[in-house]
C-alpha positions in Angstrom: 0.3 63.6 -10.0 -1.2 67.8 -9.6 -2.0 69.4 -12.5 1.0 72.6 -12.1 3.3 69.7 -12.1 2.6 70.2 -16.0 3.7 74.0 -15.8 6.6 75.0 -16.8 5.7 78.8 -14.6 5.9 82.1 -16.9 7.6 84.1 -14.3 10.3 83.9 -11.6 8.5 83.0 -8.6 9.9 83.7 -4.7 8.0 81.2 -2.4 8.0 79.7 1.5 7.0 76.1 1.7 6.2 74.7 5.3 5.2 70.9 4.8 3.5 68.7 7.3 5.7 65.9 8.8 5.2 62.4 7.7 4.1 59.7 7.7 1.3 60.1 4.8 -1.1 58.0 3.8 -2.9 57.5 1.0 -7.0 57.5 0.4 -8.3 55.6 -2.2 -10.3 58.8 -4.3 -13.6 57.1 -6.1 -14.1 60.3 -8.5 -10.9 63.5 -9.1 -11.2 66.0 -6.6 -8.8 68.4 -8.6 -9.1 66.9 -12.4 -8.3 63.5 -13.8 -6.3 61.5 -11.6 -3.0 61.4 -13.2 -2.6 58.3 -15.5 -1.2 58.3 -19.1 -5.1 56.5 -20.2 -6.9 58.9 -17.5 -5.2 62.1 -18.6 -5.8 61.1 -22.6 -9.0 60.2 -22.4 -10.3 63.5 -20.2 -8.6 65.4 -23.8 -10.4 63.7 -25.9 -13.4 64.8 -24.4 -14.5 61.6 -21.8 -14.1 64.6 -18.8 -16.6 63.3 -16.9 -18.4 64.8 -13.5 -15.8 68.2 -13.3 -16.3 69.7 -9.9 -15.7 73.1 -8.7 -12.5 72.4 -6.9 -11.3 70.9 -10.4 -7.6 73.3 -11.4 -8.2 75.6 -14.0 -6.1 73.9 -16.3 -8.4 71.0 -16.5 -11.8 73.4 -16.8 -9.6 74.7 -19.7 -9.9 71.8 -21.6 -14.2 71.2 -20.0 -14.4 74.3 -21.0 -13.6 73.8 -24.8 -15.3 70.1 -25.1 -19.0 72.0 -23.0 -18.6 74.7 -25.7 -18.0 73.0 -28.8 -14.6 73.0 -29.5 -12.9 69.8 -29.0 -8.7 70.3 -29.0 -7.1 69.1 -32.2 -4.4 66.5 -32.1 -1.7 69.0 -31.6 -3.2 70.5 -28.9 -3.6 67.2 -26.8 0.0 65.9 -27.6 1.1 69.3 -26.2 -0.8 69.3 -22.7 0.0 65.4 -22.2 1.9 64.5 -19.5 5.0 63.7 -20.1 5.8 60.6 -19.2 9.6 59.9 -16.8 13.1 59.4 -19.1 15.1 57.3 -16.8 18.5 59.5 -16.9 21.7 57.0 -17.2 23.9 59.9 -16.8 26.4 59.6 -13.8 24.8 61.2 -10.5 27.6 64.8 -11.3 25.7 65.2 -14.7 22.2 65.4 -13.0 22.1 69.4 -12.6 23.1 72.1 -14.8 25.4 72.8 -11.8 26.8 69.7 -11.7 28.0 70.1 -14.9 29.6 72.6 -14.9 31.5 71.8 -11.8 33.0 68.6 -13.0 33.5 70.3 -17.0 36.0 73.3 -14.9 37.2 70.0 -13.1 39.1 69.0 -16.0 41.5 72.3 -16.0 44.3 72.1 -14.5 45.6 74.6 -11.3 41.6 75.0 -10.4 40.9 75.7 -7.3 37.9 73.2 -6.0 34.4 75.0 -5.6 31.8 72.9 -3.4 29.3 74.4 -4.9 26.7 76.6 -6.1 23.6 77.9 -5.8 21.7 79.5 -8.1 19.1 81.2 -5.8 19.1 85.2 -4.9 17.3 87.5 -1.9 15.2 89.5 -2.9 16.3 93.1 -2.5 14.6 94.2 1.2 13.3 90.3 1.6 14.5 87.8 4.2 13.1 84.5 3.0 12.1 85.4 -0.4 14.9 84.6 -3.1 14.4 84.2 -7.4 15.9 81.8 -9.3 19.2 84.3 -10.6 21.0 81.6 -12.4 19.3 79.1 -15.0 20.3 75.6 -15.9 21.0 77.4 -19.4 24.0 79.7 -18.2 25.8 76.6 -16.8 25.2 74.7 -19.5 26.8 77.2 -22.2 29.4 77.8 -20.1 30.4 74.0 -20.9 29.6 74.4 -24.1 31.9 77.2 -23.6 35.2 75.8 -22.3 34.7 72.3 -24.0 35.2 74.9 -27.4 38.4 76.5 -26.0 39.8 74.0 -24.5 39.3 72.6 -28.7 40.8 75.3 -29.9 43.3 76.9 -27.0 44.0 73.8 -24.9 43.2 72.0 -21.6 46.6 73.5 -20.2 46.2 76.9 -21.8 47.3 79.5 -19.7 43.7 81.4 -21.5 41.7 78.3 -20.7 42.7 78.8 -16.8 42.4 82.7 -16.7 38.6 82.0 -18.6 37.3 79.5 -15.9 38.8 82.3 -13.4 36.7 84.8 -14.6 33.8 81.9 -15.3 33.5 81.4 -11.2 33.8 84.9 -10.8 30.6 85.3 -12.8 29.0 82.3 -10.8 29.5 84.0 -7.5 27.2 86.7 -7.9 24.4 83.7 -8.3 23.7 83.9 -5.1 26.3 86.5 -3.6 28.5 88.7 -4.8 29.2 91.1 -6.0 32.2 90.1 -7.6 32.9 91.4 -11.1 36.3 89.5 -13.5 39.1 92.6 -14.5 39.4 92.7 -17.9 42.2 91.4 -20.5 44.1 93.3 -22.2 46.7 92.1 -25.0 45.9 88.9 -24.7 44.2 86.5 -27.6 40.9 88.8 -28.9 38.5 85.3 -28.1 39.7 86.0 -24.4 38.9 89.3 -24.4 35.6 89.4 -26.2 34.7 86.6 -23.8 35.7 88.5 -21.0 33.7 91.7 -21.5 31.2 89.1 -22.5 30.9 88.0 -18.2 31.7 90.5 -17.1 28.5 91.8 -17.5 27.0 88.8 -17.3 29.4 88.7 -13.5 26.9 92.4 -13.4 23.7 91.0 -14.3 23.7 88.3 -11.5 25.0 91.0 -9.1 21.8 93.1 -9.4 23.5 95.4 -11.5 21.6 95.8 -14.1 22.3 99.6 -15.9 25.3 98.6 -16.2 24.9 95.0 -18.3 22.7 96.6 -20.0 25.6 99.1 -21.0 27.6 96.2 -21.6 25.5 94.1 -23.6 25.3 96.7 -25.9 28.6 97.2 -25.9 29.0 93.2 -26.8 26.1 94.4 -30.0 28.4 97.2 -31.2 31.5 94.7 -31.7 31.3 93.2 -35.1 34.8 91.2 -33.5 32.6 90.0 -30.5 32.4 86.1 -30.4 28.8 87.4 -28.5 27.5 90.0 -30.7 24.0 88.8 -31.7 22.7 88.2 -28.8 23.9 91.5 -26.7 20.8 93.6 -27.4 18.8 90.4 -26.0 20.7 89.8 -23.1 20.5 93.9 -22.5 16.9 93.2 -23.0 17.3 90.8 -20.4 18.9 92.8 -17.7 16.3 96.5 -18.4 13.5 93.3 -17.4 15.0 91.7 -14.7 15.2 95.1 -13.2 11.0 96.3 -13.5 10.7 92.3 -12.1 13.2 92.0 -9.5 13.4 96.2 -8.4 9.6 96.9 -9.1 10.4 99.6 -12.7 7.1 99.6 -15.1 10.1 101.9 -17.4 12.6 99.2 -17.4 10.1 96.7 -18.9 9.1 99.3 -21.8 12.3 99.8 -22.4 12.7 96.3 -23.1 10.2 95.4 -25.0 11.0 98.6 -27.5 14.8 96.7 -27.0 13.2 93.0 -28.1 11.3 94.4 -30.6 14.2 95.7 -32.7 15.7 92.4 -32.0 13.2 90.8 -33.3 14.2 92.7 -36.7 17.0 92.5 -36.5 17.5 89.5 -39.3 21.5 89.2 -37.6 19.8 88.3 -34.8 17.0 85.9 -36.1 18.1 82.9 -33.3 16.9 85.6 -30.7 13.7 86.0 -32.6 11.8 83.1 -30.7 12.9 83.8 -27.4 12.5 87.9 -28.2 8.7 87.6 -28.6 8.4 85.6 -25.4 10.0 88.3 -23.2 7.5 90.1 -25.1 4.8 88.4 -24.0 5.6 88.8 -20.8 6.3 91.7 -20.3 3.0 93.1 -21.8 1.7 90.3 -19.2 3.9 91.8 -16.6 2.4 95.1 -17.0 -1.4 94.6 -17.6 -2.0 90.9 -16.9 -5.3 92.0 -17.4 -5.5 92.7 -20.6 -3.0 89.4 -21.3 -5.1 87.7 -19.5 -7.6 88.1 -22.3 -5.4 88.2 -25.1 -5.3 84.5 -24.0 -8.8 83.7 -23.3 -9.3 84.5 -26.7 -5.7 82.6 -28.3 -7.3 79.2 -26.1 -10.8 79.3 -27.4 -9.3 79.0 -31.0 -7.5 76.2 -32.2 -4.8 75.9 -33.8 -2.3 77.6 -31.6 0.8 77.4 -29.1 -2.0 75.9 -26.5 0.7 74.6 -24.1 2.3 78.6 -23.5 -1.5 79.7 -23.7 -2.7 77.8 -20.5 0.3 77.6 -18.9 0.5 81.5 -18.9 -2.8 82.1 -18.6 -3.4 80.3 -15.6 -0.5 81.3 -13.3 -1.0 84.6 -14.9 -4.3 84.1 -13.1 -2.4 82.5 -9.6 -0.7 86.0 -9.8 -3.5 88.3 -10.1 -5.2 86.0 -6.8 -1.4 86.7 -4.8 -2.2 90.6 -5.4 -5.5 90.5 -4.3 -6.7 91.4 -8.2 -9.8 90.5 -9.5 -9.4 88.3 -13.3 -10.8 90.3 -16.1 -14.9 88.2 -15.8 -16.5 90.3 -17.4 -14.2 91.0 -20.5 -13.6 87.3 -20.8 -16.2 84.7 -21.4 -14.0 81.7 -20.0 -12.3 83.5 -17.1 -16.3 84.3 -16.0 -17.2 81.1 -16.3 -14.3 79.0 -14.4 -13.9 82.3 -11.6 -17.8 81.5 -11.4 -17.6 77.9 -11.4 -15.1 77.0 -9.0 -16.9 79.5 -6.4 -19.9 78.2 -6.8 -21.3 81.9 -7.4 -25.1 80.6 -7.8 -27.2 84.1 -8.7 -24.4 84.7 -12.0 -24.7 81.3 -13.4 -27.9 80.7 -12.9 -28.0 84.7 -15.4 -25.3 83.6 -17.5 -27.4 80.5 -18.2 -31.0 82.4 -18.9 -29.6 85.2 -21.5 -27.8 82.1 -23.3 -29.3 78.6 -23.0 -25.2 77.7 -23.4 -24.0 73.8 -22.2 -20.7 75.5 -20.2 -23.5 77.8 -18.5 -26.0 75.2 -18.4 -23.4 73.0 -15.8 -22.0 76.0 -14.1 -26.0 76.7 -13.2 -26.4 73.2 -12.0 -23.4 73.0 -10.2 -23.8 75.7 -8.3 -27.9 76.0 -7.5 -29.2 75.6 -4.1 -32.7 73.6 -4.4 -34.7 76.5 -3.3 -34.0 78.6 -6.4 -36.6 78.7 -8.8 -34.7 78.1 -12.1 -33.9 75.0 -11.6 -36.9 72.7 -12.6 -36.1 74.9 -15.5 -32.5 73.3 -14.8 -33.6 70.0 -14.2 -35.1 69.7 -18.0 -33.0 71.0 -19.7 -30.4 69.0 -18.0 -32.7 66.1 -18.5 -32.5 66.7 -22.3 -28.6 66.2 -22.8 -27.5 62.8 -24.5 -25.3 60.6 -22.8 -22.7 61.1 -25.3 -22.6 64.7 -24.3 -19.3 66.2 -22.8 -21.4 67.6 -19.8 -23.8 65.1 -19.3 -22.4 62.6 -16.7 -22.0 66.7 -14.6 -25.6 67.4 -15.5 -27.1 64.6 -14.4 -24.9 63.9 -11.3 -25.8 67.3 -10.6 -29.3 67.2 -11.6 -30.0 64.1 -9.1 -28.1 66.1 -6.0 -30.7 69.1 -6.7 -33.7 66.4 -7.0 -32.6 64.6 -3.8 -32.9 67.9 -2.0 -35.9 69.0 -3.4 -37.3 66.0 -1.7 -37.8 64.8 -4.8 -36.4 60.9 -4.3 -38.6 58.6 -6.6 -37.1 61.2 -10.0 -33.4 61.1 -8.4 -33.5 57.2 -8.4 -35.1 56.8 -11.9 -32.7 59.3 -13.1 -29.7 58.1 -11.2 -31.2 54.3 -12.4 -30.7 55.3 -15.9 -27.6 57.2 -15.8 -26.6 54.3 -14.1 -27.9 52.0 -17.3 -25.2 54.6 -20.0 -21.7 53.5 -20.9 -19.3 56.5 -18.2 -16.2 56.1 -16.6 -15.4 54.4 -13.3 -15.8 57.8 -11.7 -19.2 59.2 -12.7 -20.0 55.6 -11.7 -18.8 56.1 -8.4 -20.3 58.8 -8.3 -24.2 57.8 -9.3 -23.7 54.9 -7.2 -23.2 56.9 -4.0 -26.5 59.3 -5.3 -28.4 55.5 -5.8 -27.4 54.8 -2.0 -28.9 58.4 -1.1 -31.4 57.2 -2.2 -32.1 53.1 -1.1 -34.9 52.1 -0.3 -34.2 49.7 1.4 -31.5 47.0 3.4 -30.8 45.1 -0.6 -30.1 48.7 -1.6 -27.9 49.6 0.8 -25.4 46.7 -0.2 -26.1 46.2 -4.1 -25.3 50.0 -4.1 -21.8 50.2 -1.7 -19.3 49.0 -3.4 -17.1 51.1 -5.6 -13.7 51.1 -7.7 -11.2 53.0 -6.3 -9.5 55.5 -9.8 -6.9 57.0 -7.6 -5.3 57.7 -4.5 -4.5 60.8 -2.4 -1.9 61.8 -0.1 -2.7 62.5 2.9 -2.1 66.9 4.1 -0.7 66.5 0.7 -4.0 66.7 -1.7 -2.7 65.1 -4.7 -4.8 62.8 -7.2 -2.1 59.8 -8.1 -2.9 57.1 -10.4 -3.2 53.3 -8.5 0.0 53.0 -11.1 1.6 55.2 -8.2 0.7 52.2 -5.8 1.6 49.3 -6.1 0.6 47.5 -3.4 -3.2 48.9 -4.4 -3.6 47.6 -7.5 -4.9 44.4 -6.2 -7.7 46.8 -4.6 -10.6 46.2 -7.2 -13.2 47.1 -4.9 -13.9 48.9 -2.1 -16.2 50.2 0.4 -16.8 54.4 1.2 -17.9 55.9 4.1 -21.0 56.5 2.6 -21.5 52.8 3.3 -19.4 52.5 6.4 -20.2 54.6 8.7 -24.2 54.0 8.1 -22.9 50.0 9.1 -20.9 51.3 11.7 -23.4 53.9 14.1 -27.0 52.9 12.5 -27.0 49.2 11.6 -27.6 46.5 14.6 -26.1 43.2 14.5 -27.9 40.5 13.7 -27.9 42.6 9.9 -24.0 42.3 10.7 -24.9 38.6 10.5 -27.0 39.3 7.1 -24.7 41.0 5.5 -22.0 38.8 5.7 -23.8 36.1 3.9 -25.3 38.5 1.3 -23.8 37.6 -2.2 -24.6 41.4 -3.2 -21.5 41.7 -2.1 -18.2 40.6 -3.0 -16.6 38.0 -0.9 -13.7 40.4 0.3 -16.8 42.5 1.9 -18.4 39.5 3.5 -15.0 38.6 4.5 -14.2 42.0 5.9 -18.3 42.3 7.7 -17.9 39.2 9.3 -14.8 39.7 10.7 -15.7 43.0 11.7 -19.5 41.9 12.9 -17.7 39.0 15.3 -15.1 41.8 17.0 -18.5 43.8 17.4 -20.7 40.5 19.3 -17.7 39.5 21.7 -18.1 43.5 22.7 -21.8 43.5 23.3 -21.7 40.5 24.8 -24.0 38.8 21.6 -22.6 35.3 22.4 -25.5 33.7 19.8 -24.2 37.0 16.6 -20.7 36.3 17.4 -20.4 31.8 17.0 -22.2 32.6 14.1 -20.1 35.9 12.4 -17.0 33.6 14.0 -17.8 30.5 12.0 -18.4 33.0 8.6 -15.2 35.1 8.9 -13.3 31.2 9.0 -15.2 30.5 6.6 -14.2 33.2 4.3 -10.9 34.6 5.5 -8.5 31.2 6.5 -6.0 33.9 8.6 -8.3 33.7 11.0 -9.8 30.1 11.1 -7.6 28.7 14.4 -8.9 32.5 16.1 -12.6 31.7 15.9 -11.9 27.8 15.9 -10.3 28.4 19.7 -13.2 30.2 20.0 -15.6 28.0 19.3 -14.6 25.1 20.9 -15.2 27.7 23.7 -18.3 26.1 26.0 -18.2 28.8 28.9 -19.3 32.5 28.2 -16.9 32.9 29.7 -14.2 31.3 28.6 -15.3 32.6 24.9 -15.2 36.0 26.1 -11.7 35.5 27.5 -11.2 34.1 24.1 -11.2 36.9 22.0 -10.4 39.3 23.9 -7.0 37.2 24.1 -7.2 36.5 20.4 -7.8 40.5 19.9 -4.6 41.0 21.9 -2.9 39.0 19.9 -3.9 40.4 17.2 -4.0 44.3 16.9 -6.2 44.5 13.0 -9.0 43.2 14.3 -11.1 46.0 15.4 -15.1 46.3 15.7 -15.7 48.7 13.2 -14.9 48.3 9.0 -12.8 50.6 7.9 -13.3 52.3 4.4 -11.0 53.0 1.4 -7.6 51.7 2.0 -7.0 48.6 3.9 -4.8 48.6 7.2 -1.1 48.1 5.9 -0.5 45.4 7.4 -2.3 41.4 7.9 -3.8 40.8 10.6 -1.8 39.5 13.2 1.3 42.6 12.9 1.6 45.4 14.6 1.5 48.5 12.2 4.7 51.3 12.7 2.2 54.2 12.8 -0.1 52.4 15.4 -2.8 51.3 13.2 -3.4 48.5 16.0 -6.6 48.3 17.7 -9.5 50.6 17.9 -10.6 53.8 18.7 -14.5 54.9 18.2 -16.0 57.8 18.6 -18.9 59.9 17.2 -18.1 60.5 12.6 -18.2 64.0 11.1 -21.3 64.4 8.9 -20.8 62.8 5.6 -20.1 65.2 2.5 -22.2 66.8 0.0 -24.7 64.4 -0.5 -25.7 64.1 2.8 -27.6 67.7 5.2 -25.6 68.0 8.2 -25.0 65.7 10.9 -26.4 62.8 8.7 -24.4 59.9 8.9 -25.7 57.9 6.1 -28.8 57.1 3.7 -32.0 58.2 6.2 -34.6 55.3 4.4 -33.1 52.1 4.4 -34.0 50.9 7.5 -37.4 51.6 9.2 -37.2 53.2 12.1 -37.0 50.3 14.8 -34.1 48.5 13.4 -31.9 52.1 13.0 -33.0 52.5 16.6 -32.2 48.8 17.2 -28.5 49.8 15.6 -28.2 53.1 17.4 -28.6 51.8 20.7 -25.6 49.5 20.0 -23.4 51.9 18.1 -23.7 54.1 22.3 -23.3 50.8 23.6 -20.0 50.0 22.1 -18.8 53.9 22.1 -20.3 54.1 26.2 -18.6 49.9 26.9 -15.6 49.8 24.4 -14.9 53.1 22.8 -11.0 52.5 23.6 -9.8 49.2 22.0 -6.8 49.1 25.0 -7.9 50.3 27.9 -10.8 47.4 27.1 -8.8 44.8 26.2 -6.1 46.0 29.5 -9.3 45.2 31.9 -10.4 42.3 29.9 -7.0 40.0 30.2 -6.2 41.6 33.8 -9.6 40.2 35.8 -9.3 37.3 34.0 -5.5 36.7 35.0 -6.2 38.1 38.3 -8.8 34.7 38.5 -7.8 32.3 36.3 -4.2 32.6 37.2 -3.5 29.2 35.8 -5.0 29.6 32.6 -1.7 29.1 30.5 -2.2 31.8 28.0 -2.2 34.4 31.0 1.5 34.5 30.9 1.0 35.9 27.4 -2.0 37.9 27.8 -0.5 40.3 30.4 2.3 40.1 27.8 0.4 40.8 25.0 -1.8 43.9 26.8 1.9 45.5 27.9 2.2 45.9 24.1 -1.1 47.7 23.5 -0.1 50.1 26.1 2.9 50.8 23.6 1.6 50.4 20.3 -2.3 50.9 20.2 -3.9 53.7 18.5 -6.8 54.6 22.0 -3.4 54.4 24.4 -3.9 57.3 26.6 -2.7 58.3 30.8 -5.4 55.5 32.0 -3.2 53.1 29.8 -0.4 53.7 31.7 -2.3 52.4 34.5 -3.3 49.3 33.2 0.6 48.5 31.7 1.5 49.0 34.9 -0.7 46.7 36.4 -0.2 44.1 33.9 3.5 44.9 33.8 3.7 43.5 38.1 1.6 40.4 37.9 3.0 39.3 34.8 6.5 39.8 36.6 5.3 39.0 40.5 3.5 36.0 39.0 4.9 34.3 36.1 8.9 35.5 37.1 10.1 32.0 34.8 7.8 32.3 31.7 9.6 33.4 28.0 7.0 36.3 27.8 8.3 37.4 31.5 11.8 37.4 30.4 10.4 39.6 26.8 7.9 42.4 28.5 11.5 44.2 30.3 9.2 47.8 30.7 5.3 48.9 30.8 4.6 51.5 29.4 
């Protein structure tokens, strides 16, 4: 869940979102990218000062909290409670009561004779815009209408002409939410309460219709009517009309007039119930007229415990977003926290180092360590300061991680390795441990260290394209995944590690049994494709022992005494099992069992050159540079290149092998099924391409011509 879901917008926004089409696949997160993963426990730890490794991609709200702790100003109990994620409450009301518009439409149905209303759109197009809208009628308008209707029914009776007239007027009010103008007519010579209600309805209709000057005039008139039931809110609502004019129509003078009117509301004891709302609107007006000054004020508020932290952080981050949208600078020079957050997010190296050298403060040390380049002259001093931070300090994890990273890029491998070992011996969050293990893997000196520091513990889930940080609790199928492999392990295995070490890894107690099984399965397929029968047989035996689901396939393969028959047997089982691939995969496992087709074409394989790894690796690197002797690495890279060249497209490789065997061994009882499976692979395989269509047609024709009565032929009605 992203941090901005915890916030309520300060102002009215109009936005158009374009989302890519699904499906959206989950990916494991080993360390959060935008802030603490949004489980209640993770957020609670963060809000209590266990901030782990903070990173430049964090949203501003968690950076505000991190800054508080780095600066030695922890959140109070009340502040932590204010920013804690709200647990969803199951709505037990009928569906038509879930929305404010639904509640109003349901309430009006009880009045006899009302004309049906299909629905109400609360959004109105901004003047002069084509695709920009703003929420014109808020939920409170509909809920106020419901409450007023119930009160009037109690006074007049549900079948009263007064109630019917009141509903007709209110219907006209809400016509202006997205359309209009539709202004109700005044009622004369009628019940005084109905007349007062109609005056209020007229002013409200003018407000929603965008007739803000008329609405201001009529709300002020209501405030001056001692007999009106709506009198106490008249001036407040007139001020709201001015604010709408100021924001929707871009009239700053209206905003200034609104502030004066709101100050008068606060000074009026008779309008006491509007005082808090008026203060909030004054803050909004000031923020709109002078956003930089309001950001300075909010930055100061955020550093003073005891205020309304929830509101301050929401308004502060929202104002920052608005300044960016308008391509305006934020007041960094006049606000320490704003300067720090902006510097941290942009990794502004010179400024971060300069501020730390002047202040020697913990927040600026963290910012400088995060932004610094290995060649910066200040790095030795930064590293010396970072090494002095105690493990229980909120700054420890970030300082250690980025300090070790700097030493890696400075070529100080021994010192970095010692620091990483020492940090891993302390008690840290799982996400911090994952990052430290990644550094330690980057520094692996040999094969054993590579295996030992490979496994990670997933801490969350990122949804592809959406970029969200969700807790594992939101993905029940993944909860059982207590450990996983990241790309800094799988890419070296796939591109650099020779086959004989795959066999060693499949038998290594340095890895959990589940990873030994994955390596044995992928290694077996790899050995088959590389035509290394000795390795394939050894890995088949290991895979059968580790994964009972694969045992029949492995036993069938091992039973073949002829090398060519064994090779086809392997191809046959790979066609049967679209999840058997010759590479390790990082992160979230395949959705389906190996013998099941995946609906989203995660079937068989397509081998290509992987991109370079992330922030711990130089461009072009795919793994730690020193964990393999040069001869072993050269052997592994040669095998990887050969694998890509001869069997890079799993669909085409398997189809070609099945067709060749079928032509040479037409009496093999497995051939009809193999040809059927080859055609299926061209329909559901990841690497299916134009060449695959030719294989599909060839397998289809061969199957139908030679085996017309086979049940597999009857199942194969098309080629693809």
